[in-house]
PyMOL Python script that loads the backbone (N, CA, C, O; Angstrom):
from pymol import cmd

cmd.read_pdbstr("""\
ATOM      1  N   UNK A   1      84.685  64.983 102.832  1.00  0.00           N
ATOM      2  CA  UNK A   1      85.340  65.382 101.601  1.00  0.00           C
ATOM      3  C   UNK A   1      86.822  65.004 101.690  1.00  0.00           C
ATOM      4  O   UNK A   1      87.489  65.272 102.690  1.00  0.00           O
ATOM      5  N   UNK A   2      87.302  64.397 100.657  1.00  0.00           N
ATOM      6  CA  UNK A   2      88.691  63.965 100.604  1.00  0.00           C
ATOM      7  C   UNK A   2      89.430  64.865  99.610  1.00  0.00           C
ATOM      8  O   UNK A   2      89.303  64.669  98.402  1.00  0.00           O
ATOM      9  N   UNK A   3      90.201  65.851 100.093  1.00  0.00           N
ATOM     10  CA  UNK A   3      90.870  66.765  99.157  1.00  0.00           C
ATOM     11  C   UNK A   3      91.991  66.047  98.408  1.00  0.00           C
ATOM     12  O   UNK A   3      92.724  65.237  98.974  1.00  0.00           O
ATOM     13  N   UNK A   4      92.098  66.360  97.152  1.00  0.00           N
ATOM     14  CA  UNK A   4      93.147  65.777  96.325  1.00  0.00           C
ATOM     15  C   UNK A   4      94.130  66.869  95.913  1.00  0.00           C
ATOM     16  O   UNK A   4      93.902  68.057  96.140  1.00  0.00           O
ATOM     17  N   UNK A   5      95.199  66.442  95.319  1.00  0.00           N
ATOM     18  CA  UNK A   5      96.204  67.397  94.847  1.00  0.00           C
ATOM     19  C   UNK A   5      95.609  68.306  93.765  1.00  0.00           C
ATOM     20  O   UNK A   5      95.896  69.503  93.723  1.00  0.00           O
ATOM     21  N   UNK A   6      94.793  67.734  92.907  1.00  0.00           N
ATOM     22  CA  UNK A   6      94.165  68.521  91.845  1.00  0.00           C
ATOM     23  C   UNK A   6      93.247  69.601  92.431  1.00  0.00           C
ATOM     24  O   UNK A   6      93.237  70.738  91.958  1.00  0.00           O
ATOM     25  N   UNK A   7      92.477  69.237  93.464  1.00  0.00           N
ATOM     26  CA  UNK A   7      91.592  70.212  94.093  1.00  0.00           C
ATOM     27  C   UNK A   7      92.409  71.327  94.755  1.00  0.00           C
ATOM     28  O   UNK A   7      92.042  72.499  94.674  1.00  0.00           O
ATOM     29  N   UNK A   8      93.505  70.964  95.402  1.00  0.00           N
ATOM     30  CA  UNK A   8      94.359  71.974  96.038  1.00  0.00           C
ATOM     31  C   UNK A   8      94.953  72.923  94.998  1.00  0.00           C
ATOM     32  O   UNK A   8      94.934  74.138  95.193  1.00  0.00           O
ATOM     33  N   UNK A   9      95.475  72.388  93.908  1.00  0.00           N
ATOM     34  CA  UNK A   9      96.089  73.220  92.887  1.00  0.00           C
ATOM     35  C   UNK A   9      95.052  74.134  92.227  1.00  0.00           C
ATOM     36  O   UNK A   9      95.355  75.282  91.901  1.00  0.00           O
ATOM     37  N   UNK A  10      93.845  73.633  92.031  1.00  0.00           N
ATOM     38  CA  UNK A  10      92.793  74.441  91.428  1.00  0.00           C
ATOM     39  C   UNK A  10      92.442  75.621  92.328  1.00  0.00           C
ATOM     40  O   UNK A  10      92.315  76.752  91.859  1.00  0.00           O
ATOM     41  N   UNK A  11      92.285  75.351  93.621  1.00  0.00           N
ATOM     42  CA  UNK A  11      91.924  76.444  94.535  1.00  0.00           C
ATOM     43  C   UNK A  11      93.086  77.411  94.718  1.00  0.00           C
ATOM     44  O   UNK A  11      92.861  78.614  94.845  1.00  0.00           O
ATOM     45  N   UNK A  12      94.333  76.916  94.737  1.00  0.00           N
ATOM     46  CA  UNK A  12      95.488  77.796  94.882  1.00  0.00           C
ATOM     47  C   UNK A  12      95.637  78.686  93.652  1.00  0.00           C
ATOM     48  O   UNK A  12      95.971  79.864  93.781  1.00  0.00           O
ATOM     49  N   UNK A  13      95.396  78.146  92.475  1.00  0.00           N
ATOM     50  CA  UNK A  13      95.492  78.938  91.245  1.00  0.00           C
ATOM     51  C   UNK A  13      94.418  79.996  91.203  1.00  0.00           C
ATOM     52  O   UNK A  13      94.687  81.141  90.838  1.00  0.00           O
ATOM     53  N   UNK A  14      93.203  79.631  91.571  1.00  0.00           N
ATOM     54  CA  UNK A  14      92.104  80.596  91.569  1.00  0.00           C
ATOM     55  C   UNK A  14      92.362  81.723  92.561  1.00  0.00           C
ATOM     56  O   UNK A  14      92.105  82.889  92.258  1.00  0.00           O
ATOM     57  N   UNK A  15      92.863  81.387  93.730  1.00  0.00           N
ATOM     58  CA  UNK A  15      93.118  82.436  94.718  1.00  0.00           C
ATOM     59  C   UNK A  15      94.286  83.330  94.309  1.00  0.00           C
ATOM     60  O   UNK A  15      94.267  84.529  94.588  1.00  0.00           O
ATOM     61  N   UNK A  16      95.298  82.769  93.654  1.00  0.00           N
ATOM     62  CA  UNK A  16      96.429  83.597  93.230  1.00  0.00           C
ATOM     63  C   UNK A  16      96.050  84.510  92.071  1.00  0.00           C
ATOM     64  O   UNK A  16      96.666  85.560  91.888  1.00  0.00           O
ATOM     65  N   UNK A  17      95.051  84.128  91.291  1.00  0.00           N
ATOM     66  CA  UNK A  17      94.586  84.995  90.211  1.00  0.00           C
ATOM     67  C   UNK A  17      93.688  86.101  90.760  1.00  0.00           C
ATOM     68  O   UNK A  17      93.761  87.238  90.293  1.00  0.00           O
ATOM     69  N   UNK A  18      92.855  85.794  91.729  1.00  0.00           N
ATOM     70  CA  UNK A  18      91.887  86.753  92.249  1.00  0.00           C
ATOM     71  C   UNK A  18      92.478  87.699  93.292  1.00  0.00           C
ATOM     72  O   UNK A  18      91.978  88.812  93.452  1.00  0.00           O
ATOM     73  N   UNK A  19      93.511  87.294  93.995  1.00  0.00           N
ATOM     74  CA  UNK A  19      94.054  88.081  95.111  1.00  0.00           C
ATOM     75  C   UNK A  19      94.533  89.473  94.701  1.00  0.00           C
ATOM     76  O   UNK A  19      94.182  90.436  95.383  1.00  0.00           O
ATOM     77  N   UNK A  20      95.322  89.640  93.618  1.00  0.00           N
ATOM     78  CA  UNK A  20      95.757  90.997  93.260  1.00  0.00           C
ATOM     79  C   UNK A  20      94.592  91.933  92.939  1.00  0.00           C
ATOM     80  O   UNK A  20      94.649  93.119  93.267  1.00  0.00           O
ATOM     81  N   UNK A  21      93.557  91.427  92.315  1.00  0.00           N
ATOM     82  CA  UNK A  21      92.393  92.262  92.011  1.00  0.00           C
ATOM     83  C   UNK A  21      91.679  92.716  93.260  1.00  0.00           C
ATOM     84  O   UNK A  21      91.231  93.860  93.345  1.00  0.00           O
ATOM     85  N   UNK A  22      91.568  91.829  94.228  1.00  0.00           N
ATOM     86  CA  UNK A  22      90.903  92.182  95.482  1.00  0.00           C
ATOM     87  C   UNK A  22      91.715  93.227  96.237  1.00  0.00           C
ATOM     88  O   UNK A  22      91.152  94.178  96.779  1.00  0.00           O
ATOM     89  N   UNK A  23      93.028  93.059  96.276  1.00  0.00           N
ATOM     90  CA  UNK A  23      93.895  94.017  96.964  1.00  0.00           C
ATOM     91  C   UNK A  23      93.818  95.380  96.303  1.00  0.00           C
ATOM     92  O   UNK A  23      93.750  96.402  96.986  1.00  0.00           O
ATOM     93  N   UNK A  24      93.829  95.400  94.978  1.00  0.00           N
ATOM     94  CA  UNK A  24      93.754  96.675  94.261  1.00  0.00           C
ATOM     95  C   UNK A  24      92.418  97.374  94.526  1.00  0.00           C
ATOM     96  O   UNK A  24      92.373  98.594  94.682  1.00  0.00           O
ATOM     97  N   UNK A  25      91.351  96.611  94.574  1.00  0.00           N
ATOM     98  CA  UNK A  25      90.040  97.203  94.841  1.00  0.00           C
ATOM     99  C   UNK A  25      89.977  97.759  96.268  1.00  0.00           C
ATOM    100  O   UNK A  25      89.411  98.830  96.485  1.00  0.00           O
ATOM    101  N   UNK A  26      90.544  97.050  97.229  1.00  0.00           N
ATOM    102  CA  UNK A  26      90.541  97.535  98.601  1.00  0.00           C
ATOM    103  C   UNK A  26      91.394  98.788  98.759  1.00  0.00           C
ATOM    104  O   UNK A  26      91.049  99.684  99.530  1.00  0.00           O
ATOM    105  N   UNK A  27      92.499  98.850  98.038  1.00  0.00           N
ATOM    106  CA  UNK A  27      93.364 100.022  98.147  1.00  0.00           C
ATOM    107  C   UNK A  27      92.772 101.227  97.430  1.00  0.00           C
ATOM    108  O   UNK A  27      93.105 102.364  97.767  1.00  0.00           O
ATOM    109  N   UNK A  28      91.905 101.006  96.453  1.00  0.00           N
ATOM    110  CA  UNK A  28      91.317 102.112  95.691  1.00  0.00           C
ATOM    111  C   UNK A  28      90.222 102.817  96.478  1.00  0.00           C
ATOM    112  O   UNK A  28      89.884 103.960  96.172  1.00  0.00           O
ATOM    113  N   UNK A  29      89.671 102.165  97.469  1.00  0.00           N
ATOM    114  CA  UNK A  29      88.593 102.785  98.241  1.00  0.00           C
ATOM    115  C   UNK A  29      89.168 103.952  99.055  1.00  0.00           C
ATOM    116  O   UNK A  29      90.166 103.805  99.759  1.00  0.00           O
ATOM    117  N   UNK A  30      88.527 105.085  98.943  1.00  0.00           N
ATOM    118  CA  UNK A  30      88.995 106.266  99.669  1.00  0.00           C
ATOM    119  C   UNK A  30      88.468 106.298 101.090  1.00  0.00           C
ATOM    120  O   UNK A  30      88.993 107.038 101.922  1.00  0.00           O
ATOM    121  N   UNK A  31      87.464 105.530 101.380  1.00  0.00           N
ATOM    122  CA  UNK A  31      86.895 105.553 102.717  1.00  0.00           C
ATOM    123  C   UNK A  31      87.560 104.543 103.648  1.00  0.00           C
ATOM    124  O   UNK A  31      87.046 104.256 104.729  1.00  0.00           O
ATOM    125  N   UNK A  32      88.690 104.010 103.229  1.00  0.00           N
ATOM    126  CA  UNK A  32      89.402 103.016 104.041  1.00  0.00           C
ATOM    127  C   UNK A  32      90.052 103.650 105.262  1.00  0.00           C
ATOM    128  O   UNK A  32      90.161 104.874 105.341  1.00  0.00           O
ATOM    129  N   UNK A  33      90.483 102.834 106.209  1.00  0.00           N
ATOM    130  CA  UNK A  33      91.094 103.371 107.425  1.00  0.00           C
ATOM    131  C   UNK A  33      92.457 103.992 107.199  1.00  0.00           C
ATOM    132  O   UNK A  33      92.904 104.790 108.023  1.00  0.00           O
ATOM    133  N   UNK A  34      93.141 103.651 106.098  1.00  0.00           N
ATOM    134  CA  UNK A  34      94.467 104.192 105.845  1.00  0.00           C
ATOM    135  C   UNK A  34      94.457 105.327 104.829  1.00  0.00           C
ATOM    136  O   UNK A  34      95.518 105.817 104.443  1.00  0.00           O
ATOM    137  N   UNK A  35      93.279 105.749 104.392  1.00  0.00           N
ATOM    138  CA  UNK A  35      93.185 106.832 103.422  1.00  0.00           C
ATOM    139  C   UNK A  35      93.580 108.153 104.080  1.00  0.00           C
ATOM    140  O   UNK A  35      93.368 108.350 105.277  1.00  0.00           O
ATOM    141  N   UNK A  36      94.155 109.052 103.284  1.00  0.00           N
ATOM    142  CA  UNK A  36      94.549 110.349 103.833  1.00  0.00           C
ATOM    143  C   UNK A  36      93.309 111.175 104.163  1.00  0.00           C
ATOM    144  O   UNK A  36      92.342 111.207 103.402  1.00  0.00           O
ATOM    145  N   UNK A  37      93.362 111.830 105.295  1.00  0.00           N
ATOM    146  CA  UNK A  37      92.246 112.643 105.751  1.00  0.00           C
ATOM    147  C   UNK A  37      92.749 114.004 106.175  1.00  0.00           C
ATOM    148  O   UNK A  37      93.947 114.206 106.372  1.00  0.00           O
ATOM    149  N   UNK A  38      91.827 114.928 106.312  1.00  0.00           N
ATOM    150  CA  UNK A  38      92.152 116.244 106.819  1.00  0.00           C
ATOM    151  C   UNK A  38      92.447 116.136 108.313  1.00  0.00           C
ATOM    152  O   UNK A  38      91.772 115.376 109.007  1.00  0.00           O
ATOM    153  N   UNK A  39      93.433 116.872 108.830  1.00  0.00           N
ATOM    154  CA  UNK A  39      93.721 116.802 110.270  1.00  0.00           C
ATOM    155  C   UNK A  39      92.609 117.438 111.091  1.00  0.00           C
ATOM    156  O   UNK A  39      91.853 118.271 110.592  1.00  0.00           O
ATOM    157  N   UNK A  40      92.517 117.040 112.346  1.00  0.00           N
ATOM    158  CA  UNK A  40      91.497 117.572 113.255  1.00  0.00           C
ATOM    159  C   UNK A  40      91.779 119.019 113.629  1.00  0.00           C
ATOM    160  O   UNK A  40      90.854 119.777 113.920  1.00  0.00           O
ATOM    161  N   UNK A  41      93.041 119.404 113.624  1.00  0.00           N
ATOM    162  CA  UNK A  41      93.438 120.744 114.027  1.00  0.00           C
ATOM    163  C   UNK A  41      94.586 121.189 113.135  1.00  0.00           C
ATOM    164  O   UNK A  41      95.284 120.335 112.589  1.00  0.00           O
ATOM    165  N   UNK A  42      94.813 122.475 112.962  1.00  0.00           N
ATOM    166  CA  UNK A  42      95.918 122.932 112.116  1.00  0.00           C
ATOM    167  C   UNK A  42      97.271 122.601 112.752  1.00  0.00           C
ATOM    168  O   UNK A  42      97.433 122.643 113.972  1.00  0.00           O
ATOM    169  N   UNK A  43      98.229 122.274 111.893  1.00  0.00           N
ATOM    170  CA  UNK A  43      99.556 121.904 112.385  1.00  0.00           C
ATOM    171  C   UNK A  43     100.309 123.143 112.863  1.00  0.00           C
ATOM    172  O   UNK A  43     100.228 124.209 112.252  1.00  0.00           O
ATOM    173  N   UNK A  44     101.046 122.985 113.970  1.00  0.00           N
ATOM    174  CA  UNK A  44     101.840 124.076 114.512  1.00  0.00           C
ATOM    175  C   UNK A  44     103.320 123.960 114.108  1.00  0.00           C
ATOM    176  O   UNK A  44     104.013 124.970 113.986  1.00  0.00           O
ATOM    177  N   UNK A  45     103.788 122.747 113.907  1.00  0.00           N
ATOM    178  CA  UNK A  45     105.203 122.530 113.628  1.00  0.00           C
ATOM    179  C   UNK A  45     105.541 122.972 112.213  1.00  0.00           C
ATOM    180  O   UNK A  45     104.785 122.729 111.273  1.00  0.00           O
ATOM    181  N   UNK A  46     106.688 123.623 112.081  1.00  0.00           N
ATOM    182  CA  UNK A  46     107.171 124.034 110.764  1.00  0.00           C
ATOM    183  C   UNK A  46     108.228 123.055 110.254  1.00  0.00           C
ATOM    184  O   UNK A  46     108.321 122.803 109.053  1.00  0.00           O
ATOM    185  N   UNK A  47     109.023 122.506 111.176  1.00  0.00           N
ATOM    186  CA  UNK A  47     110.086 121.589 110.805  1.00  0.00           C
ATOM    187  C   UNK A  47     110.120 120.423 111.788  1.00  0.00           C
ATOM    188  O   UNK A  47     109.676 120.541 112.930  1.00  0.00           O
ATOM    189  N   UNK A  48     110.657 119.292 111.321  1.00  0.00           N
ATOM    190  CA  UNK A  48     110.762 118.097 112.152  1.00  0.00           C
ATOM    191  C   UNK A  48     112.163 117.532 111.996  1.00  0.00           C
ATOM    192  O   UNK A  48     112.683 117.449 110.884  1.00  0.00           O
ATOM    193  N   UNK A  49     112.769 117.146 113.100  1.00  0.00           N
ATOM    194  CA  UNK A  49     114.051 116.442 113.075  1.00  0.00           C
ATOM    195  C   UNK A  49     113.789 115.022 113.529  1.00  0.00           C
ATOM    196  O   UNK A  49     113.408 114.792 114.677  1.00  0.00           O
ATOM    197  N   UNK A  50     113.992 114.064 112.630  1.00  0.00           N
ATOM    198  CA  UNK A  50     113.757 112.665 112.930  1.00  0.00           C
ATOM    199  C   UNK A  50     115.104 111.989 113.131  1.00  0.00           C
ATOM    200  O   UNK A  50     115.921 111.966 112.210  1.00  0.00           O
ATOM    201  N   UNK A  51     115.354 111.440 114.308  1.00  0.00           N
ATOM    202  CA  UNK A  51     116.614 110.778 114.603  1.00  0.00           C
ATOM    203  C   UNK A  51     116.422 109.271 114.525  1.00  0.00           C
ATOM    204  O   UNK A  51     115.716 108.681 115.344  1.00  0.00           O
ATOM    205  N   UNK A  52     117.056 108.654 113.536  1.00  0.00           N
ATOM    206  CA  UNK A  52     116.999 107.202 113.365  1.00  0.00           C
ATOM    207  C   UNK A  52     118.375 106.677 113.749  1.00  0.00           C
ATOM    208  O   UNK A  52     119.283 106.610 112.921  1.00  0.00           O
ATOM    209  N   UNK A  53     118.516 106.303 115.022  1.00  0.00           N
ATOM    210  CA  UNK A  53     119.837 105.950 115.530  1.00  0.00           C
ATOM    211  C   UNK A  53     119.939 104.432 115.695  1.00  0.00           C
ATOM    212  O   UNK A  53     119.227 103.826 116.495  1.00  0.00           O
ATOM    213  N   UNK A  54     120.828 103.850 114.928  1.00  0.00           N
ATOM    214  CA  UNK A  54     121.097 102.422 115.056  1.00  0.00           C
ATOM    215  C   UNK A  54     122.496 102.237 115.616  1.00  0.00           C
ATOM    216  O   UNK A  54     123.284 103.180 115.681  1.00  0.00           O
ATOM    217  N   UNK A  55     122.790 101.021 116.015  1.00  0.00           N
ATOM    218  CA  UNK A  55     124.121 100.728 116.508  1.00  0.00           C
ATOM    219  C   UNK A  55     124.300 101.010 117.978  1.00  0.00           C
ATOM    220  O   UNK A  55     125.418 101.259 118.427  1.00  0.00           O
ATOM    221  N   UNK A  56     123.225 100.977 118.734  1.00  0.00           N
ATOM    222  CA  UNK A  56     123.326 101.196 120.173  1.00  0.00           C
ATOM    223  C   UNK A  56     123.849  99.970 120.888  1.00  0.00           C
ATOM    224  O   UNK A  56     124.189  98.969 120.257  1.00  0.00           O
ATOM    225  N   UNK A  57     123.912 100.049 122.198  1.00  0.00           N
ATOM    226  CA  UNK A  57     124.386  98.950 123.017  1.00  0.00           C
ATOM    227  C   UNK A  57     123.363  97.818 122.997  1.00  0.00           C
ATOM    228  O   UNK A  57     122.160  98.066 123.076  1.00  0.00           O
ATOM    229  N   UNK A  58     123.831  96.595 122.894  1.00  0.00           N
ATOM    230  CA  UNK A  58     122.957  95.434 122.880  1.00  0.00           C
ATOM    231  C   UNK A  58     122.297  95.246 124.243  1.00  0.00           C
ATOM    232  O   UNK A  58     122.860  95.608 125.276  1.00  0.00           O
ATOM    233  N   UNK A  59     121.100  94.678 124.227  1.00  0.00           N
ATOM    234  CA  UNK A  59     120.410  94.429 125.487  1.00  0.00           C
ATOM    235  C   UNK A  59     121.153  93.379 126.327  1.00  0.00           C
ATOM    236  O   UNK A  59     121.016  93.357 127.550  1.00  0.00           O
ATOM    237  N   UNK A  60     121.929  92.521 125.684  1.00  0.00           N
ATOM    238  CA  UNK A  60     122.702  91.517 126.417  1.00  0.00           C
ATOM    239  C   UNK A  60     123.853  92.192 127.170  1.00  0.00           C
ATOM    240  O   UNK A  60     124.201  91.779 128.276  1.00  0.00           O
ATOM    241  N   UNK A  61     124.434  93.216 126.574  1.00  0.00           N
ATOM    242  CA  UNK A  61     125.557  93.907 127.214  1.00  0.00           C
ATOM    243  C   UNK A  61     125.114  94.828 128.340  1.00  0.00           C
ATOM    244  O   UNK A  61     125.921  95.153 129.211  1.00  0.00           O
ATOM    245  N   UNK A  62     123.870  95.255 128.351  1.00  0.00           N
ATOM    246  CA  UNK A  62     123.404  96.162 129.390  1.00  0.00           C
ATOM    247  C   UNK A  62     123.005  95.421 130.669  1.00  0.00           C
ATOM    248  O   UNK A  62     122.925  96.043 131.728  1.00  0.00           O
ATOM    249  N   UNK A  63     122.755  94.127 130.600  1.00  0.00           N
ATOM    250  CA  UNK A  63     122.357  93.352 131.767  1.00  0.00           C
ATOM    251  C   UNK A  63     123.606  92.733 132.387  1.00  0.00           C
ATOM    252  O   UNK A  63     124.225  91.852 131.790  1.00  0.00           O
ATOM    253  N   UNK A  64     123.980  93.192 133.581  1.00  0.00           N
ATOM    254  CA  UNK A  64     125.194  92.709 134.246  1.00  0.00           C
ATOM    255  C   UNK A  64     124.850  92.378 135.692  1.00  0.00           C
ATOM    256  O   UNK A  64     124.962  93.239 136.564  1.00  0.00           O
ATOM    257  N   UNK A  65     124.430  91.132 135.962  1.00  0.00           N
ATOM    258  CA  UNK A  65     124.087  90.779 137.342  1.00  0.00           C
ATOM    259  C   UNK A  65     125.319  90.753 138.244  1.00  0.00           C
ATOM    260  O   UNK A  65     126.358  90.205 137.876  1.00  0.00           O
ATOM    261  N   UNK A  66     125.194  91.339 139.406  1.00  0.00           N
ATOM    262  CA  UNK A  66     126.288  91.374 140.381  1.00  0.00           C
ATOM    263  C   UNK A  66     125.968  90.399 141.517  1.00  0.00           C
ATOM    264  O   UNK A  66     124.836  90.370 142.000  1.00  0.00           O
ATOM    265  N   UNK A  67     126.942  89.606 141.946  1.00  0.00           N
ATOM    266  CA  UNK A  67     126.684  88.724 143.099  1.00  0.00           C
ATOM    267  C   UNK A  67     126.555  89.562 144.365  1.00  0.00           C
ATOM    268  O   UNK A  67     127.193  90.607 144.500  1.00  0.00           O
ATOM    269  N   UNK A  68     125.731  89.095 145.281  1.00  0.00           N
ATOM    270  CA  UNK A  68     125.507  89.850 146.517  1.00  0.00           C
ATOM    271  C   UNK A  68     126.619  89.660 147.516  1.00  0.00           C
ATOM    272  O   UNK A  68     126.575  90.230 148.606  1.00  0.00           O
TER     273      UNK A  68
END
""", "prot")
cmd.dss("prot")
cmd.show_as("cartoon", "prot")
cmd.util.cbc("prot")
cmd.orient("prot")
């Protein structure tokens, strides 16, 4: 089979039209791996402190080889 530009554009157009519908259908399924589920055990924590710390020391600056 010798693919042509027309064949490529036809398949690219068809896939770009069908792709959003397929994604929406997959996301609508509740039995998916990312669907929310009931926890296995009751939660004990009442509050959470999440520390998102940026601006630390670079990995290049922490490596300092010393001559023997």
